[in-house]
N, C-alpha and C positions, 0 to 999 in steps of 0.2 A: 549547499547551504540557503537554498534561492527558497523562501518562502513565499506564495501567490501568485499566480498569472505572472506570466514571464513569455520570453521568447526561444520558443522551443521545448512550452508545455502544454500538452494535448489536455485539456482537459472531458471528464468522465464522467457520466452522469453516475451517482451513487448513491445509496444510502448505507451507512454508514453505524455501525451497535458494538459495543462492546455485550459475549453472552458469558454467564457462568451457569450449570444446571439451567438450559432452559430457559431461562430471561433473558429476553434480549435489553440493552439501555441506548436505546439511540441517539447520537445527535448532531449537533450541526458539523458537515467534515467538504472539506475539498479535495479534492485527488485526481490526480494527473498523470500522463507518460511525461518522463524532462527524457528526453532526447540528447542523446550521448553531443555535447560542441558546445551542443545552447545551455547561456542562462549556469554555465560552472560547470555540469553536470559532465565527470568523465567516463561513464556507461550510461547508457539509457537504464535508467529501473522506473517504479514506481513511486510518487511521491502521494502521502494519506498525511494533510497536515485536519489540525487541531492541536491546541498547544494542549488537551484533555491527556491526551498519548503520551506528554511528556511526565505525564501522573506515571504512568505505566515503564518509560523507557527517556532517561532525559538523553541530554545531548550527548555523546559520543557514546555511549554505551549500543551493549548491540546484542543479537539473539541469534542465531542458527534453528529456527523452525521450521516443522512439516507443514500443507496447505492442502486442501481440501479444495475441488471444483464442485458442488451441489445446486444442479440446476442452473439458475443467474447466480448461484451465489460463490465468493472463494468466503473458505475462511481458513483463513492460519492460526495453529494450534503456539498461547504463546507458554513457557517452560512450567510456566506454576500458579499460581489464585492472587490476582494482587486485589488490593482493596482502592474506589477510584472517588475519592472524597469530594470533589466537586460532581458527580454520579451520584454518590451516596449510593453505588453500588460495586457490586462484588465481581471481577473477569478475569478469565481465562483462555480465552479466543478472540479474536478483532474479524467482523464479518463486516463483508463488504459486498454490499448486493449492487451488482451492474451485468447483466446480459452482455456488453462489451466486452468489459474484464473477462468472462468466465471463459466467455469462445476463446482469447488470446490465450490465456490461462490454463486449458481444459487436457491438452496432451501430456503435459509435465514437463522436465522432471520437477514433484515436490516436495520443494527444499526453499524455504527464501530464508535473506539475512536479511533481518530487520532492522535498519539501522535506528536509531536517536537523532533527531538532530533541531533546534532551537524553531517550536512552535509546532513538530508532530513527529514520523517515521518513515522513514524511507524501505522500497521492499527490491532489492537488488536479485537477481535472480542465473540458472546459471545459461549459457550459451546458448541452447535450443531455445527458450523461452524470450531473452533477449532478442535474437533475431526476429521472433514473429512480431514481437511492440515496435522494432524499427519495418519490418513489412508495413504493418500497417499504419506506424507515422507516414510514411515513403507518400503509401494512399489517399496522404490527410496533406501532403505536400510539404512535410518535416522532415528534410533528409538529416540525416546522422552525421557529424562533421570528426 
């Protein structure tokens, strides 16, 4: 549930937007690979951190939804359309523009568990994807525990 930088959290360079009917609304957001065994992580996952995301998914709420990788973008399809008051816009997908993340996720499987946490959301993946995230972390010197 930890937000912000921390031990075992690998920052990912990314631009993040909420999208509705081809209109993208970008906002400040930090993205990390949070490696198992560090800073309270029980399993390796992706943290997408901005309080704006709590307008869509409150802490302790979750969705299990499809995602797609197109070019250098990861597009996560939310189950319905949300109105995001702080951005004055609608959203039915979350877009993470990151070449690094897109490369790691491009082979699927293409479902993600989106869990709300204080200050954002986390993305949980199937074993095959977690393995790729952990191999990447190990290359960077962060060993899953």
